[in-house]
C-alpha positions as protocol buffer text, in pm:
chain_id: "A"
residue {
  index: 1
  type: UNK
  ca { x: -3 y: 9 z: -9 }
}
residue {
  index: 2
  type: UNK
  ca { x: 277 y: 248 z: 114 }
}
residue {
  index: 3
  type: UNK
  ca { x: 456 y: 118 z: -226 }
}
residue {
  index: 4
  type: UNK
  ca { x: 143 y: 224 z: -428 }
}
residue {
  index: 5
  type: UNK
  ca { x: 112 y: 555 z: -288 }
}
residue {
  index: 6
  type: UNK
  ca { x: 459 y: 637 z: -317 }
}
residue {
  index: 7
  type: UNK
  ca { x: 444 y: 551 z: -686 }
}
residue {
  index: 8
  type: UNK
  ca { x: 122 y: 749 z: -742 }
}
residue {
  index: 9
  type: UNK
  ca { x: 330 y: 1044 z: -539 }
}
residue {
  index: 10
  type: UNK
  ca { x: 595 y: 985 z: -820 }
}
residue {
  index: 11
  type: UNK
  ca { x: 355 y: 1004 z: -1098 }
}
residue {
  index: 12
  type: UNK
  ca { x: 191 y: 1325 z: -962 }
}
residue {
  index: 13
  type: UNK
  ca { x: 504 y: 1508 z: -924 }
}
residue {
  index: 14
  type: UNK
  ca { x: 593 y: 1385 z: -1267 }
}
residue {
  index: 15
  type: UNK
  ca { x: 254 y: 1534 z: -1445 }
}
residue {
  index: 16
  type: UNK
  ca { x: 217 y: 1829 z: -1236 }
}
residue {
  index: 17
  type: UNK
  ca { x: 468 y: 2154 z: -1272 }
}
residue {
  index: 18
  type: UNK
  ca { x: 725 y: 1991 z: -1053 }
}
residue {
  index: 19
  type: UNK
  ca { x: 1060 y: 2062 z: -888 }
}
residue {
  index: 20
  type: UNK
  ca { x: 1282 y: 2204 z: -1195 }
}
residue {
  index: 21
  type: UNK
  ca { x: 1605 y: 2010 z: -1075 }
}
residue {
  index: 22
  type: UNK
  ca { x: 1391 y: 1679 z: -1088 }
}
residue {
  index: 23
  type: UNK
  ca { x: 1520 y: 1524 z: -1434 }
}
residue {
  index: 24
  type: UNK
  ca { x: 1175 y: 1303 z: -1498 }
}
residue {
  index: 25
  type: UNK
  ca { x: 938 y: 1590 z: -1403 }
}
residue {
  index: 26
  type: UNK
  ca { x: 1149 y: 1817 z: -1614 }
}
residue {
  index: 27
  type: UNK
  ca { x: 1154 y: 1606 z: -1895 }
}
residue {
  index: 28
  type: UNK
  ca { x: 783 y: 1530 z: -1889 }
}
residue {
  index: 29
  type: UNK
  ca { x: 694 y: 1924 z: -1862 }
}
residue {
  index: 30
  type: UNK
  ca { x: 899 y: 1960 z: -2227 }
}
residue {
  index: 31
  type: UNK
  ca { x: 718 y: 1643 z: -2351 }
}
residue {
  index: 32
  type: UNK
  ca { x: 377 y: 1795 z: -2255 }
}
residue {
  index: 33
  type: UNK
  ca { x: 463 y: 2146 z: -2421 }
}
residue {
  index: 34
  type: UNK
  ca { x: 622 y: 1986 z: -2743 }
}
residue {
  index: 35
  type: UNK
  ca { x: 301 y: 1756 z: -2768 }
}
residue {
  index: 36
  type: UNK
  ca { x: 62 y: 2044 z: -2727 }
}
residue {
  index: 37
  type: UNK
  ca { x: 241 y: 2236 z: -3031 }
}
residue {
  index: 38
  type: UNK
  ca { x: 299 y: 1927 z: -3227 }
}
residue {
  index: 39
  type: UNK
  ca { x: -65 y: 1870 z: -3213 }
}
residue {
  index: 40
  type: UNK
  ca { x: -184 y: 2237 z: -3307 }
}
residue {
  index: 41
  type: UNK
  ca { x: 56 y: 2266 z: -3584 }
}
residue {
  index: 42
  type: UNK
  ca { x: -82 y: 1928 z: -3722 }
}
residue {
  index: 43
  type: UNK
  ca { x: -445 y: 2019 z: -3656 }
}
residue {
  index: 44
  type: UNK
  ca { x: -391 y: 2347 z: -3895 }
}
residue {
  index: 45
  type: UNK
  ca { x: -174 y: 2134 z: -4143 }
}
residue {
  index: 46
  type: UNK
  ca { x: -478 y: 1921 z: -4188 }
}
residue {
  index: 47
  type: UNK
  ca { x: -698 y: 2203 z: -4317 }
}
residue {
  index: 48
  type: UNK
  ca { x: -455 y: 2263 z: -4609 }
}
residue {
  index: 49
  type: UNK
  ca { x: -569 y: 2031 z: -4917 }
}
residue {
  index: 50
  type: UNK
  ca { x: -209 y: 2025 z: -5045 }
}
residue {
  index: 51
  type: UNK
  ca { x: -88 y: 1890 z: -4683 }
}
residue {
  index: 52
  type: UNK
  ca { x: -348 y: 1618 z: -4685 }
}
residue {
  index: 53
  type: UNK
  ca { x: -260 y: 1501 z: -5048 }
}
residue {
  index: 54
  type: UNK
  ca { x: 90 y: 1516 z: -4993 }
}
residue {
  index: 55
  type: UNK
  ca { x: 121 y: 1379 z: -4615 }
}
residue {
  index: 56
  type: UNK
  ca { x: -203 y: 1309 z: -4488 }
}
residue {
  index: 57
  type: UNK
  ca { x: -136 y: 968 z: -4345 }
}
residue {
  index: 58
  type: UNK
  ca { x: 172 y: 1073 z: -4162 }
}
residue {
  index: 59
  type: UNK
  ca { x: -31 y: 1395 z: -4015 }
}
residue {
  index: 60
  type: UNK
  ca { x: -331 y: 1184 z: -3924 }
}
residue {
  index: 61
  type: UNK
  ca { x: -99 y: 927 z: -3722 }
}
residue {
  index: 62
  type: UNK
  ca { x: 114 y: 1201 z: -3549 }
}
residue {
  index: 63
  type: UNK
  ca { x: -273 y: 1342 z: -3453 }
}
residue {
  index: 64
  type: UNK
  ca { x: -371 y: 1008 z: -3316 }
}
residue {
  index: 65
  type: UNK
  ca { x: -41 y: 977 z: -3106 }
}
residue {
  index: 66
  type: UNK
  ca { x: -66 y: 1313 z: -2966 }
}
residue {
  index: 67
  type: UNK
  ca { x: -431 y: 1266 z: -2877 }
}
residue {
  index: 68
  type: UNK
  ca { x: -334 y: 946 z: -2717 }
}
residue {
  index: 69
  type: UNK
  ca { x: -83 y: 1131 z: -2511 }
}
residue {
  index: 70
  type: UNK
  ca { x: -347 y: 1385 z: -2395 }
}
residue {
  index: 71
  type: UNK
  ca { x: -602 y: 1060 z: -2271 }
}
residue {
  index: 72
  type: UNK
  ca { x: -313 y: 911 z: -2082 }
}
residue {
  index: 73
  type: UNK
  ca { x: -206 y: 1228 z: -1938 }
}
residue {
  index: 74
  type: UNK
  ca { x: -553 y: 1303 z: -1821 }
}
residue {
  index: 75
  type: UNK
  ca { x: -605 y: 955 z: -1660 }
}
residue {
  index: 76
  type: UNK
  ca { x: -280 y: 999 z: -1486 }
}
residue {
  index: 77
  type: UNK
  ca { x: -402 y: 1344 z: -1341 }
}
residue {
  index: 78
  type: UNK
  ca { x: -735 y: 1175 z: -1217 }
}
residue {
  index: 79
  type: UNK
  ca { x: -526 y: 888 z: -1054 }
}
residue {
  index: 80
  type: UNK
  ca { x: -329 y: 1155 z: -860 }
}
residue {
  index: 81
  type: UNK
  ca { x: -632 y: 1390 z: -785 }
}
residue {
  index: 82
  type: UNK
  ca { x: -613 y: 1325 z: -435 }
}
residue {
  index: 83
  type: UNK
  ca { x: -230 y: 1471 z: -424 }
}
residue {
  index: 84
  type: UNK
  ca { x: -353 y: 1799 z: -605 }
}
residue {
  index: 85
  type: UNK
  ca { x: -643 y: 1860 z: -352 }
}
residue {
  index: 86
  type: UNK
  ca { x: -508 y: 1698 z: -27 }
}
residue {
  index: 87
  type: UNK
  ca { x: -783 y: 1840 z: 177 }
}
residue {
  index: 88
  type: UNK
  ca { x: -1057 y: 1635 z: 2 }
}
residue {
  index: 89
  type: UNK
  ca { x: -1132 y: 1263 z: -12 }
}
residue {
  index: 90
  type: UNK
  ca { x: -1045 y: 1089 z: -308 }
}
residue {
  index: 91
  type: UNK
  ca { x: -1379 y: 1100 z: -493 }
}
residue {
  index: 92
  type: UNK
  ca { x: -1414 y: 1451 z: -418 }
}
residue {
  index: 93
  type: UNK
  ca { x: -1073 y: 1537 z: -526 }
}
residue {
  index: 94
  type: UNK
  ca { x: -1116 y: 1357 z: -850 }
}
residue {
  index: 95
  type: UNK
  ca { x: -1460 y: 1540 z: -906 }
}
residue {
  index: 96
  type: UNK
  ca { x: -1307 y: 1868 z: -810 }
}
residue {
  index: 97
  type: UNK
  ca { x: -1023 y: 1821 z: -1118 }
}
residue {
  index: 98
  type: UNK
  ca { x: -1276 y: 1663 z: -1360 }
}
residue {
  index: 99
  type: UNK
  ca { x: -1532 y: 1976 z: -1315 }
}
residue {
  index: 100
  type: UNK
  ca { x: -1251 y: 2236 z: -1305 }
}
residue {
  index: 101
  type: UNK
  ca { x: -1161 y: 2466 z: -1605 }
}
residue {
  index: 102
  type: UNK
  ca { x: -821 y: 2270 z: -1645 }
}
residue {
  index: 103
  type: UNK
  ca { x: -969 y: 1936 z: -1604 }
}
residue {
  index: 104
  type: UNK
  ca { x: -1262 y: 2028 z: -1865 }
}
residue {
  index: 105
  type: UNK
  ca { x: -989 y: 2135 z: -2108 }
}
residue {
  index: 106
  type: UNK
  ca { x: -799 y: 1826 z: -2072 }
}
residue {
  index: 107
  type: UNK
  ca { x: -1122 y: 1639 z: -2131 }
}
residue {
  index: 108
  type: UNK
  ca { x: -1194 y: 1785 z: -2443 }
}
residue {
  index: 109
  type: UNK
  ca { x: -854 y: 1778 z: -2579 }
}
residue {
  index: 110
  type: UNK
  ca { x: -904 y: 1408 z: -2672 }
}
residue {
  index: 111
  type: UNK
  ca { x: -1273 y: 1312 z: -2601 }
}
residue {
  index: 112
  type: UNK
  ca { x: -1422 y: 1448 z: -2940 }
}
residue {
  index: 113
  type: UNK
  ca { x: -1185 y: 1252 z: -3106 }
}
residue {
  index: 114
  type: UNK
  ca { x: -1278 y: 906 z: -2981 }
}
residue {
  index: 115
  type: UNK
  ca { x: -1647 y: 962 z: -2943 }
}
residue {
  index: 116
  type: UNK
  ca { x: -1746 y: 921 z: -3346 }
}
residue {
  index: 117
  type: UNK
  ca { x: -1633 y: 552 z: -3261 }
}
residue {
  index: 118
  type: UNK
  ca { x: -1904 y: 508 z: -3037 }
}
residue {
  index: 119
  type: UNK
  ca { x: -2164 y: 739 z: -3191 }
}
residue {
  index: 120
  type: UNK
  ca { x: -2082 y: 749 z: -3592 }
}
residue {
  index: 121
  type: UNK
  ca { x: -2437 y: 980 z: -3659 }
}
residue {
  index: 122
  type: UNK
  ca { x: -2243 y: 1242 z: -3456 }
}
residue {
  index: 123
  type: UNK
  ca { x: -1919 y: 1268 z: -3642 }
}
residue {
  index: 124
  type: UNK
  ca { x: -1987 y: 1619 z: -3787 }
}
residue {
  index: 125
  type: UNK
  ca { x: -2075 y: 1761 z: -3433 }
}
residue {
  index: 126
  type: UNK
  ca { x: -1769 y: 1610 z: -3264 }
}
residue {
  index: 127
  type: UNK
  ca { x: -1530 y: 1743 z: -3540 }
}
residue {
  index: 128
  type: UNK
  ca { x: -1663 y: 2100 z: -3450 }
}
residue {
  index: 129
  type: UNK
  ca { x: -1587 y: 2011 z: -3076 }
}
residue {
  index: 130
  type: UNK
  ca { x: -1217 y: 1911 z: -3182 }
}
residue {
  index: 131
  type: UNK
  ca { x: -1142 y: 2296 z: -3246 }
}
residue {
  index: 132
  type: UNK
  ca { x: -1180 y: 2347 z: -2861 }
}
residue {
  index: 133
  type: UNK
  ca { x: -826 y: 2154 z: -2853 }
}
residue {
  index: 134
  type: UNK
  ca { x: -673 y: 2484 z: -2903 }
}
residue {
  index: 135
  type: UNK
  ca { x: -747 y: 2566 z: -2530 }
}
residue {
  index: 136
  type: UNK
  ca { x: -485 y: 2312 z: -2466 }
}
residue {
  index: 137
  type: UNK
  ca { x: -240 y: 2577 z: -2505 }
}
residue {
  index: 138
  type: UNK
  ca { x: -347 y: 2757 z: -2186 }
}
residue {
  index: 139
  type: UNK
  ca { x: -141 y: 2464 z: -2042 }
}
residue {
  index: 140
  type: UNK
  ca { x: 163 y: 2665 z: -2124 }
}
residue {
  index: 141
  type: UNK
  ca { x: 53 y: 2908 z: -1916 }
}
residue {
  index: 142
  type: UNK
  ca { x: 157 y: 2734 z: -1618 }
}
residue {
  index: 143
  type: UNK
  ca { x: 500 y: 2739 z: -1712 }
}
residue {
  index: 144
  type: UNK
  ca { x: 523 y: 3145 z: -1782 }
}
residue {
  index: 145
  type: UNK
  ca { x: 550 y: 3388 z: -1483 }
}
residue {
  index: 146
  type: UNK
  ca { x: 359 y: 3636 z: -1727 }
}
residue {
  index: 147
  type: UNK
  ca { x: 50 y: 3426 z: -1750 }
}
residue {
  index: 148
  type: UNK
  ca { x: 72 y: 3400 z: -1363 }
}
residue {
  index: 149
  type: UNK
  ca { x: 49 y: 3772 z: -1345 }
}
residue {
  index: 150
  type: UNK
  ca { x: -268 y: 3775 z: -1600 }
}
residue {
  index: 151
  type: UNK
  ca { x: -436 y: 3502 z: -1406 }
}
residue {
  index: 152
  type: UNK
  ca { x: -360 y: 3650 z: -1076 }
}
residue {
  index: 153
  type: UNK
  ca { x: -513 y: 4010 z: -1202 }
}
residue {
  index: 154
  type: UNK
  ca { x: -813 y: 3863 z: -1332 }
}
residue {
  index: 155
  type: UNK
  ca { x: -857 y: 3646 z: -1012 }
}
residue {
  index: 156
  type: UNK
  ca { x: -834 y: 3963 z: -795 }
}
residue {
  index: 157
  type: UNK
  ca { x: -1057 y: 4190 z: -990 }
}
residue {
  index: 158
  type: UNK
  ca { x: -1325 y: 3928 z: -1082 }
}
residue {
  index: 159
  type: UNK
  ca { x: -1597 y: 4077 z: -915 }
}
residue {
  index: 160
  type: UNK
  ca { x: -1542 y: 4413 z: -1061 }
}
residue {
  index: 161
  type: UNK
  ca { x: -1510 y: 4248 z: -1423 }
}
residue {
  index: 162
  type: UNK
  ca { x: -1828 y: 4043 z: -1342 }
}
residue {
  index: 163
  type: UNK
  ca { x: -2020 y: 4361 z: -1282 }
}
residue {
  index: 164
  type: UNK
  ca { x: -1913 y: 4566 z: -1561 }
}
residue {
  index: 165
  type: UNK
  ca { x: -1996 y: 4257 z: -1804 }
}
residue {
  index: 166
  type: UNK
  ca { x: -2310 y: 4275 z: -1616 }
}
residue {
  index: 167
  type: UNK
  ca { x: -2367 y: 4643 z: -1685 }
}
residue {
  index: 168
  type: UNK
  ca { x: -2277 y: 4580 z: -2079 }
}
residue {
  index: 169
  type: UNK
  ca { x: -2518 y: 4327 z: -2085 }
}
residue {
  index: 170
  type: UNK
  ca { x: -2788 y: 4535 z: -1946 }
}
residue {
  index: 171
  type: UNK
  ca { x: -2701 y: 4801 z: -2177 }
}
residue {
  index: 172
  type: UNK
  ca { x: -2734 y: 4582 z: -2484 }
}
residue {
  index: 173
  type: UNK
  ca { x: -3047 y: 4461 z: -2390 }
}
residue {
  index: 174
  type: UNK
  ca { x: -3198 y: 4827 z: -2314 }
}
residue {
  index: 175
  type: UNK
  ca { x: -3030 y: 4918 z: -2657 }
}
residue {
  index: 176
  type: UNK
  ca { x: -3184 y: 4651 z: -2851 }
}
residue {
  index: 177
  type: UNK
  ca { x: -3530 y: 4728 z: -2665 }
}
residue {
  index: 178
  type: UNK
  ca { x: -3509 y: 5114 z: -2762 }
}
residue {
  index: 179
  type: UNK
  ca { x: -3394 y: 5026 z: -3120 }
}
residue {
  index: 180
  type: UNK
  ca { x: -3695 y: 4814 z: -3155 }
}
residue {
  index: 181
  type: UNK
  ca { x: -3923 y: 5074 z: -3066 }
}
residue {
  index: 182
  type: UNK
  ca { x: -3775 y: 5316 z: -3295 }
}
residue {
  index: 183
  type: UNK
  ca { x: -3720 y: 5125 z: -3595 }
}
residue {
  index: 184
  type: UNK
  ca { x: -3961 y: 4819 z: -3605 }
}
residue {
  index: 185
  type: UNK
  ca { x: -4221 y: 5029 z: -3814 }
}
residue {
  index: 186
  type: UNK
  ca { x: -3952 y: 5139 z: -4050 }
}
residue {
  index: 187
  type: UNK
  ca { x: -3769 y: 4801 z: -4063 }
}
residue {
  index: 188
  type: UNK
  ca { x: -4011 y: 4516 z: -3962 }
}
residue {
  index: 189
  type: UNK
  ca { x: -3796 y: 4258 z: -4153 }
}
residue {
  index: 190
  type: UNK
  ca { x: -3497 y: 4358 z: -3945 }
}
residue {
  index: 191
  type: UNK
  ca { x: -3613 y: 4468 z: -3623 }
}
residue {
  index: 192
  type: UNK
  ca { x: -3887 y: 4235 z: -3597 }
}
residue {
  index: 193
  type: UNK
  ca { x: -3875 y: 4161 z: -3221 }
}
residue {
  index: 194
  type: UNK
  ca { x: -3733 y: 4279 z: -2885 }
}
residue {
  index: 195
  type: UNK
  ca { x: -3426 y: 4091 z: -2895 }
}
residue {
  index: 196
  type: UNK
  ca { x: -3356 y: 4116 z: -3287 }
}
residue {
  index: 197
  type: UNK
  ca { x: -3138 y: 4444 z: -3205 }
}
residue {
  index: 198
  type: UNK
  ca { x: -2904 y: 4256 z: -3015 }
}
residue {
  index: 199
  type: UNK
  ca { x: -2652 y: 4174 z: -3291 }
}
residue {
  index: 200
  type: UNK
  ca { x: -2707 y: 4563 z: -3358 }
}
residue {
  index: 201
  type: UNK
  ca { x: -2617 y: 4669 z: -3013 }
}
residue {
  index: 202
  type: UNK
  ca { x: -2338 y: 4447 z: -2996 }
}
residue {
  index: 203
  type: UNK
  ca { x: -2137 y: 4563 z: -3269 }
}
residue {
  index: 204
  type: UNK
  ca { x: -2215 y: 4918 z: -3190 }
}
residue {
  index: 205
  type: UNK
  ca { x: -2139 y: 4920 z: -2857 }
}
residue {
  index: 206
  type: UNK
  ca { x: -1814 y: 4665 z: -2867 }
}
residue {
  index: 207
  type: UNK
  ca { x: -1691 y: 4751 z: -3218 }
}
residue {
  index: 208
  type: UNK
  ca { x: -1735 y: 5036 z: -3488 }
}
residue {
  index: 209
  type: UNK
  ca { x: -2019 y: 4821 z: -3631 }
}
residue {
  index: 210
  type: UNK
  ca { x: -2053 y: 4638 z: -3940 }
}
residue {
  index: 211
  type: UNK
  ca { x: -2309 y: 4793 z: -4145 }
}
residue {
  index: 212
  type: UNK
  ca { x: -2529 y: 4509 z: -4222 }
}
residue {
  index: 213
  type: UNK
  ca { x: -2796 y: 4618 z: -3944 }
}
residue {
  index: 214
  type: UNK
  ca { x: -2831 y: 5001 z: -3901 }
}
residue {
  index: 215
  type: UNK
  ca { x: -3127 y: 5267 z: -3815 }
}
residue {
  index: 216
  type: UNK
  ca { x: -3271 y: 5450 z: -4087 }
}
residue {
  index: 217
  type: UNK
  ca { x: -3506 y: 5682 z: -3873 }
}
residue {
  index: 218
  type: UNK
  ca { x: -3418 y: 6018 z: -3762 }
}
residue {
  index: 219
  type: UNK
  ca { x: -3505 y: 5882 z: -3394 }
}
residue {
  index: 220
  type: UNK
  ca { x: -3325 y: 5552 z: -3479 }
}
residue {
  index: 221
  type: UNK
  ca { x: -2998 y: 5730 z: -3562 }
}
residue {
  index: 222
  type: UNK
  ca { x: -3011 y: 5975 z: -3267 }
}
residue {
  index: 223
  type: UNK
  ca { x: -3045 y: 5678 z: -3041 }
}
residue {
  index: 224
  type: UNK
  ca { x: -2782 y: 5505 z: -3218 }
}
residue {
  index: 225
  type: UNK
  ca { x: -2541 y: 5803 z: -3188 }
}
residue {
  index: 226
  type: UNK
  ca { x: -2609 y: 5818 z: -2783 }
}
residue {
  index: 227
  type: UNK
  ca { x: -2581 y: 5433 z: -2759 }
}
residue {
  index: 228
  type: UNK
  ca { x: -2233 y: 5461 z: -2937 }
}
residue {
  index: 229
  type: UNK
  ca { x: -2131 y: 5725 z: -2721 }
}
residue {
  index: 230
  type: UNK
  ca { x: -2249 y: 5520 z: -2395 }
}
residue {
  index: 231
  type: UNK
  ca { x: -2034 y: 5230 z: -2553 }
}
residue {
  index: 232
  type: UNK
  ca { x: -1715 y: 5397 z: -2578 }
}
residue {
  index: 233
  type: UNK
  ca { x: -1750 y: 5449 z: -2186 }
}
residue {
  index: 234
  type: UNK
  ca { x: -1884 y: 5145 z: -2045 }
}
residue {
  index: 235
  type: UNK
  ca { x: -1667 y: 4885 z: -2281 }
}
residue {
  index: 236
  type: UNK
  ca { x: -1368 y: 5092 z: -2137 }
}
residue {
  index: 237
  type: UNK
  ca { x: -1455 y: 4997 z: -1767 }
}
residue {
  index: 238
  type: UNK
  ca { x: -1289 y: 4657 z: -1797 }
}
residue {
  index: 239
  type: UNK
  ca { x: -997 y: 4761 z: -1976 }
}
residue {
  index: 240
  type: UNK
  ca { x: -938 y: 5035 z: -1711 }
}
residue {
  index: 241
  type: UNK
  ca { x: -993 y: 4756 z: -1410 }
}
residue {
  index: 242
  type: UNK
  ca { x: -750 y: 4509 z: -1569 }
}
residue {
  index: 243
  type: UNK
  ca { x: -479 y: 4811 z: -1641 }
}
residue {
  index: 244
  type: UNK
  ca { x: -529 y: 4929 z: -1268 }
}
residue {
  index: 245
  type: UNK
  ca { x: -476 y: 4551 z: -1157 }
}
residue {
  index: 246
  type: UNK
  ca { x: -158 y: 4514 z: -1357 }
}
residue {
  index: 247
  type: UNK
  ca { x: -32 y: 4826 z: -1201 }
}
residue {
  index: 248
  type: UNK
  ca { x: -112 y: 4690 z: -852 }
}
residue {
  index: 249
  type: UNK
  ca { x: 6 y: 4368 z: -926 }
}
residue {
  index: 250
  type: UNK
  ca { x: 357 y: 4493 z: -1041 }
}
residue {
  index: 251
  type: UNK
  ca { x: 381 y: 4741 z: -780 }
}
residue {
  index: 252
  type: UNK
  ca { x: 344 y: 4447 z: -531 }
}
residue {
  index: 253
  type: UNK
  ca { x: 606 y: 4242 z: -719 }
}
residue {
  index: 254
  type: UNK
  ca { x: 843 y: 4545 z: -701 }
}
residue {
  index: 255
  type: UNK
  ca { x: 784 y: 4602 z: -345 }
}
residue {
  index: 256
  type: UNK
  ca { x: 881 y: 4262 z: -272 }
}
residue {
  index: 257
  type: UNK
  ca { x: 1252 y: 4387 z: -282 }
}
residue {
  index: 258
  type: UNK
  ca { x: 1192 y: 4503 z: 87 }
}
residue {
  index: 259
  type: UNK
  ca { x: 1099 y: 4131 z: 193 }
}
residue {
  index: 260
  type: UNK
  ca { x: 1380 y: 3899 z: 333 }
}
residue {
  index: 261
  type: UNK
  ca { x: 1347 y: 3538 z: 244 }
}
residue {
  index: 262
  type: UNK
  ca { x: 1380 y: 3294 z: 532 }
}
residue {
  index: 263
  type: UNK
  ca { x: 1403 y: 2916 z: 518 }
}
residue {
  index: 264
  type: UNK
  ca { x: 1285 y: 2715 z: 791 }
}
residue {
  index: 265
  type: UNK
  ca { x: 1261 y: 2307 z: 812 }
}
residue {
  index: 266
  type: UNK
  ca { x: 998 y: 2196 z: 1019 }
}
residue {
  index: 267
  type: UNK
  ca { x: 1099 y: 1934 z: 1288 }
}
residue {
  index: 268
  type: UNK
  ca { x: 856 y: 1699 z: 1474 }
}
residue {
  index: 269
  type: UNK
  ca { x: 862 y: 1923 z: 1809 }
}
residue {
  index: 270
  type: UNK
  ca { x: 809 y: 2268 z: 1603 }
}
residue {
  index: 271
  type: UNK
  ca { x: 461 y: 2425 z: 1704 }
}
residue {
  index: 272
  type: UNK
  ca { x: 376 y: 2457 z: 1327 }
}
residue {
  index: 273
  type: UNK
  ca { x: 378 y: 2100 z: 1259 }
}
residue {
  index: 274
  type: UNK
  ca { x: 29 y: 1940 z: 1221 }
}
residue {
  index: 275
  type: UNK
  ca { x: -89 y: 2230 z: 1182 }
}
residue {
  index: 276
  type: UNK
  ca { x: -321 y: 2401 z: 934 }
}
residue {
  index: 277
  type: UNK
  ca { x: -228 y: 2725 z: 761 }
}
residue {
  index: 278
  type: UNK
  ca { x: -559 y: 2878 z: 848 }
}
residue {
  index: 279
  type: UNK
  ca { x: -501 y: 2791 z: 1222 }
}
residue {
  index: 280
  type: UNK
  ca { x: -134 y: 2966 z: 1225 }
}
residue {
  index: 281
  type: UNK
  ca { x: -129 y: 3301 z: 1407 }
}
residue {
  index: 282
  type: UNK
  ca { x: 128 y: 3452 z: 1153 }
}
residue {
  index: 283
  type: UNK
  ca { x: 210 y: 3812 z: 1205 }
}
residue {
  index: 284
  type: UNK
  ca { x: 94 y: 4065 z: 896 }
}
residue {
  index: 285
  type: UNK
  ca { x: 477 y: 4097 z: 795 }
}
residue {
  index: 286
  type: UNK
  ca { x: 539 y: 3741 z: 745 }
}
residue {
  index: 287
  type: UNK
  ca { x: 401 y: 3550 z: 440 }
}
residue {
  index: 288
  type: UNK
  ca { x: 436 y: 3227 z: 340 }
}
residue {
  index: 289
  type: UNK
  ca { x: 604 y: 3226 z: -8 }
}
residue {
  index: 290
  type: UNK
  ca { x: 674 y: 2831 z: -86 }
}
residue {
  index: 291
  type: UNK
  ca { x: 614 y: 2509 z: 92 }
}
residue {
  index: 292
  type: UNK
  ca { x: 835 y: 2224 z: -12 }
}
residue {
  index: 293
  type: UNK
  ca { x: 775 y: 1836 z: 56 }
}
residue {
  index: 294
  type: UNK
  ca { x: 990 y: 1565 z: -75 }
}
residue {
  index: 295
  type: UNK
  ca { x: 1168 y: 1800 z: -317 }
}
residue {
  index: 296
  type: UNK
  ca { x: 819 y: 1903 z: -455 }
}
residue {
  index: 297
  type: UNK
  ca { x: 659 y: 2252 z: -436 }
}
residue {
  index: 298
  type: UNK
  ca { x: 316 y: 2264 z: -316 }
}
residue {
  index: 299
  type: UNK
  ca { x: 49 y: 2489 z: -438 }
}
residue {
  index: 300
  type: UNK
  ca { x: -140 y: 2671 z: -166 }
}
residue {
  index: 301
  type: UNK
  ca { x: -465 y: 2477 z: -183 }
}
residue {
  index: 302
  type: UNK
  ca { x: -215 y: 2128 z: -125 }
}
residue {
  index: 303
  type: UNK
  ca { x: -75 y: 2283 z: 214 }
}
residue {
  index: 304
  type: UNK
  ca { x: -302 y: 2118 z: 406 }
}
residue {
  index: 305
  type: UNK
  ca { x: -158 y: 2028 z: 752 }
}
residue {
  index: 306
  type: UNK
  ca { x: 209 y: 2126 z: 769 }
}
residue {
  index: 307
  type: UNK
  ca { x: 457 y: 1784 z: 821 }
}
residue {
  index: 308
  type: UNK
  ca { x: 770 y: 1714 z: 984 }
}
residue {
  index: 309
  type: UNK
  ca { x: 1056 y: 1789 z: 707 }
}
residue {
  index: 310
  type: UNK
  ca { x: 846 y: 2049 z: 511 }
}
residue {
  index: 311
  type: UNK
  ca { x: 1082 y: 2332 z: 414 }
}
residue {
  index: 312
  type: UNK
  ca { x: 883 y: 2654 z: 436 }
}
residue {
  index: 313
  type: UNK
  ca { x: 1022 y: 2983 z: 260 }
}
residue {
  index: 314
  type: UNK
  ca { x: 905 y: 3255 z: 446 }
}
residue {
  index: 315
  type: UNK
  ca { x: 893 y: 3649 z: 319 }
}
residue {
  index: 316
  type: UNK
  ca { x: 964 y: 3868 z: 637 }
}
residue {
  index: 317
  type: UNK
  ca { x: 882 y: 4236 z: 548 }
}
residue {
  index: 318
  type: UNK
  ca { x: 1132 y: 4481 z: 647 }
}
residue {
  index: 319
  type: UNK
  ca { x: 1025 y: 4820 z: 806 }
}
residue {
  index: 320
  type: UNK
  ca { x: 1149 y: 5129 z: 601 }
}
residue {
  index: 321
  type: UNK
  ca { x: 1371 y: 5230 z: 894 }
}
residue {
  index: 322
  type: UNK
  ca { x: 1522 y: 4909 z: 909 }
}
residue {
  index: 323
  type: UNK
  ca { x: 1550 y: 4859 z: 520 }
}
residue {
  index: 324
  type: UNK
  ca { x: 1725 y: 5204 z: 488 }
}
residue {
  index: 325
  type: UNK
  ca { x: 2007 y: 5084 z: 760 }
}
residue {
  index: 326
  type: UNK
  ca { x: 2059 y: 4769 z: 562 }
}
residue {
  index: 327
  type: UNK
  ca { x: 2155 y: 4980 z: 239 }
}
């Protein structure tokens, strides 16, 4: 049993973004990235008639191999989901991974390829879903600090972004209703119901408009001009929120220059051993930057209860007075 758990833990360390000095984990990371890029390149190449005619068999074989790799990778992540979510039971951890955004992307990267074998009648629909394989590219973001910054900014500003999107949605519905009232009699075939103006509202608010639907009455044009002005201001709100988030995030990163890093190896008799991170009474000037267990860096959601032997990397914020003395 212990050997099995140890083997699964090694598998998890391999498939997860693991310790950079671990040769197997590093090799798997490089292989995973290479397979994603190769699969995308093959998918694009298969859309060219000349490429299909000259080397279609090779391209299809490479596609099959890369997708098989995605399927195996998905199975390995399910088998080791309890290490990704150590606070949860194994069934709950599996469900948590399967229904997470990452798990769903991993699933659609290979499932539509195999479904026609079981449901031949849905081949055309499943082929359409294969396009979603491109979302597998977001896996590359795990290895990039820049992607991490973007992800952090969006997560921190999620409430403001959701609110701004709701405002835009309400404005689109209101614009559609107003345009229906102004244009229905003049263009009954274009604005035939209260929601038929949604396409016009979306193109007018979010772009410069496509010209396929436009108001022809004086009142409709006046309202269209006003709605376009509102769109310039309202649609700029999410941009401003994200820009402010980037400024805050980079200010935090630059501010970390006044933080001293301290490494602490937990022993059996340490007060933190066996404690959950939420139960620790940590001063505001101290932050847990990293936790390493068995040469594997844990993610914050994996901390659970700290164990003897854990290596903790703490950030101790220096006061301005003390920081100036050290210069």
